[in-house]
C-alpha atoms as a printed R data frame, in Angstrom:
   type eleno elety resid chain resno       x       y       z
1  ATOM     1    CA   MET     A     1 113.809 108.256  98.451
2  ATOM     2    CA   ILE     A     2 112.213 110.430 101.146
3  ATOM     3    CA   GLN     A     3 110.361 113.596 100.268
4  ATOM     4    CA   ILE     A     4 109.861 116.292 102.866
5  ATOM     5    CA   ILE     A     5 106.801 118.366 102.018
6  ATOM     6    CA   PRO     A     6 106.249 121.578 104.009
7  ATOM     7    CA   ASN     A     7 102.754 122.416 105.192
8  ATOM     8    CA   LYS     A     8 101.310 125.443 103.405
9  ATOM     9    CA   ARG     A     9  99.466 126.854 106.415
10 ATOM    10    CA   LEU     A    10 101.372 125.764 109.513
11 ATOM    11    CA   LYS     A    11 104.899 127.085 109.977
12 ATOM    12    CA   ASN     A    12 107.673 124.485 110.422
13 ATOM    13    CA   ARG     A    13 105.253 121.538 109.927
14 ATOM    14    CA   VAL     A    14 106.203 118.875 107.371
15 ATOM    15    CA   THR     A    15 104.959 115.585 105.932
16 ATOM    16    CA   PHE     A    16 107.382 112.759 105.150
17 ATOM    17    CA   MET     A    17 106.566 110.839 101.965
18 ATOM    18    CA   TYR     A    18 108.172 107.445 101.343
19 ATOM    19    CA   LYS     A    19 107.513 105.707  98.007
20 ATOM    20    CA   GLY     A    20 104.469 107.908  97.482
21 ATOM    21    CA   HIS     A    21 102.933 107.179 100.900
22 ATOM    22    CA   PRO     A    22 102.637 109.792 103.690
23 ATOM    23    CA   VAL     A    23 104.321 107.752 106.431
24 ATOM    24    CA   ALA     A    24 104.861 110.475 109.043
25 ATOM    25    CA   SER     A    25 104.386 114.094 109.914
26 ATOM    26    CA   GLY     A    26 106.495 116.317 112.079
27 ATOM    27    CA   ILE     A    27 108.172 119.589 112.920
28 ATOM    28    CA   ASP     A    28 111.246 120.981 111.160
29 ATOM    29    CA   PHE     A    29 113.551 122.660 113.682
30 ATOM    30    CA   LYS     A    30 115.720 124.174 110.895
31 ATOM    31    CA   ASN     A    31 118.920 122.774 112.446
32 ATOM    32    CA   GLY     A    32 118.924 119.378 110.738
33 ATOM    33    CA   TYR     A    33 116.604 117.729 113.263
34 ATOM    34    CA   TYR     A    34 112.952 116.840 112.881
35 ATOM    35    CA   GLU     A    35 110.381 115.767 115.444
36 ATOM    36    CA   VAL     A    36 108.874 112.736 113.716
37 ATOM    37    CA   ILE     A    37 105.333 111.491 114.407
38 ATOM    38    CA   PRO     A    38 104.965 108.175 112.516
39 ATOM    39    CA   ARG     A    39 101.517 107.142 111.281
40 ATOM    40    CA   ALA     A    40 100.141 104.006 112.912
41 ATOM    41    CA   THR     A    41  99.159 102.290 109.656
42 ATOM    42    CA   TYR     A    42 102.753 102.147 108.406
43 ATOM    43    CA   PHE     A    43 104.789 101.157 111.486
44 ATOM    44    CA   GLN     A    44 105.046  98.550 114.224
45 ATOM    45    CA   SER     A    45 104.178  99.708 117.757
46 ATOM    46    CA   LEU     A    46 107.703 100.576 118.968
47 ATOM    47    CA   ASP     A    47 108.451 102.521 115.773
48 ATOM    48    CA   ARG     A    48 105.363 104.712 116.354
49 ATOM    49    CA   LEU     A    49 106.946 106.692 119.200
50 ATOM    50    CA   VAL     A    50 107.541 110.405 118.639
51 ATOM    51    CA   LYS     A    51 111.267 110.964 118.152
52 ATOM    52    CA   MET     A    52 113.841 113.658 117.381
53 ATOM    53    CA   MET     A    53 115.713 112.441 114.282
54 ATOM    54    CA   THR     A    54 118.044 113.499 111.481
55 ATOM    55    CA   ILE     A    55 117.237 112.746 107.839
56 ATOM    56    CA   GLU     A    56 119.516 109.668 107.882
57 ATOM    57    CA   GLN     A    57 117.650 108.255 110.882
58 ATOM    58    CA   ILE     A    58 114.313 108.966 109.188
59 ATOM    59    CA   GLU     A    59 115.444 107.032 106.096
60 ATOM    60    CA   SER     A    60 116.391 104.096 108.325
61 ATOM    61    CA   LEU     A    61 112.990 104.260 110.054
62 ATOM    62    CA   CYS     A    62 111.179 104.293 106.700
63 ATOM    63    CA   GLY     A    63 113.163 101.238 105.632
64 ATOM    64    CA   ARG     A    64 111.456  99.345 108.469
65 ATOM    65    CA   SER     A    65 107.988 100.623 107.538
66 ATOM    66    CA   LEU     A    66 105.072  98.539 106.283
67 ATOM    67    CA   VAL     A    67 104.871 100.402 102.944
68 ATOM    68    CA   LYS     A    68 105.733  97.194 101.046
69 ATOM    69    CA   HIS     A    69 102.764  95.481 102.661
70 ATOM    70    CA   HIS     A    70 100.420  98.330 101.664
71 ATOM    71    CA   GLU     A    71 101.745  98.343  98.082
72 ATOM    72    CA   GLU     A    72 100.992  94.617  97.707
73 ATOM    73    CA   GLN     A    73  97.370  95.205  98.780
74 ATOM    74    CA   ASP     A    74  96.820  97.891  96.110
């Protein structure tokens, strides 16, 4: 469901893809936690805060995203 794509140039930087949309970027701390920076176009205002999360929490956050709304517009 969620793809974590490492950045080719910047060490420990990742992009989170959800249903083919890049919904967030962040830092991989290599201990199971990620610093998640959600993109404003896919989330409500309170979900846009920078957070330390595990992969399960990231999946829950992406479930609340506005990806469905963007897919309907395409």
